[in-house]
Steps between C-alpha positions, in 0.01 A plus 500: 500500500490135394721394792273687739202317357674170558566594862133587553393163359699329773262631765227248573193521718579264786190544710182705517327617815156650546375767739143541621517881480669705228863580582632849427848491661765234559847503654749214545692486825878553465548131583257410218309251719199718582267701278298795630174563318261794529146467368235750399330462840803656671617171650863387509580130478839337543534158339777245473616362166269204558217760518452422868357804680730644767271783608240749382478865603172691471504871399513766775152622404233380263567613145870568561716379211856369500719731290846367575694201637866498602703229672783595730824381337538215753146377426390493865239777480289655226360851461150558366382842381133593460289753316412660836868581568538226760830311491515168685810296580422130548703214639537238229447195723155579639398825336506685834511879472842621609450868420224720358567842352318759291594726211312781332303397193475160340802271481614453139830315546708320763868409493720362777872571465791379708839657558749348258778300659762689300391813688659350812839473331764754409610821668149649525329187633241509778670338797173442682130570482440805720153573365352482852688823578287705264188299407186588698341253739223327309152484650476133411261393775250776427510432128450129551215530745321757287450225242168323538659182364741474793366352820547719805523183705853459376755604758713810457804276525386294201447812290837636608678177409345505152600862452854437625539220247415755231749764608788280624671480162874495445479672161323832450187452289245751374137455404415743219131588462372702205155662497262658251578840654847489341659430838766246588498385864808332644478270802829383653474128583139522381393657830662841548353782286820671387404754232244596238615614157251714310572431133271782392741751655852521636389469864618212719351460848635281776 
C-alpha cells in the first residue's frame, strides 16, 4: 500500500484547462493528440493538446444529449451516440458526417473494436476480408441527406468518397452500441448494421 501511495504522489498536475459549458464525457484519440469532449448541451468538441479547437458538432435535435463517444482504433473517425438513438460517425479532420445510423432506445455505451492481427496468423487465419459478400449495401446517401446538419448542396460524389473512406479498411472493425433497452447493436466498419443482440432474452436478430 505504501509503495502505491508513493507512485500516486509522482503524478503532478501539469496543466489545467477550462470549458465554457459543463463537460459530461471525454475520450482521448488512440494517437493521444486529440481529445473529444461532450457537453451538457449535446455538443461535441474536438480539441488538440494545446486546447486549440478542431471542430464543434451540434446535436441532431435540440435537447438531444451525447451518451457515448468511441474513436475508431486508427483515430481517423469518431462515433457519437445520442439519447435519441442517433449514431453519427464523424471525420476527425473537419467533423464532416461520414455516416448516420439509428438504434432503438437511448445509447448507453459505445465501443469500437478492431480485428486482432494474431487472428490473421495460424492455420485458421482469415486470408482476406470477404465481408462484402454477405454485408448488406448501406443506404449511406439517404442517411446522410436525412440529417438537417448536412448540406444537400454537397455532391453525391463527395458523400460517397467520405463513406468509402469509412468502409475501405484493411482490418475488420466493429462498432458496438449498447442501449437502455438491453440491446447491443453491432455495425461492421461502423456503417453496416450487422446484428442486434437482445440481452433480455436469448434472441439474436440479424
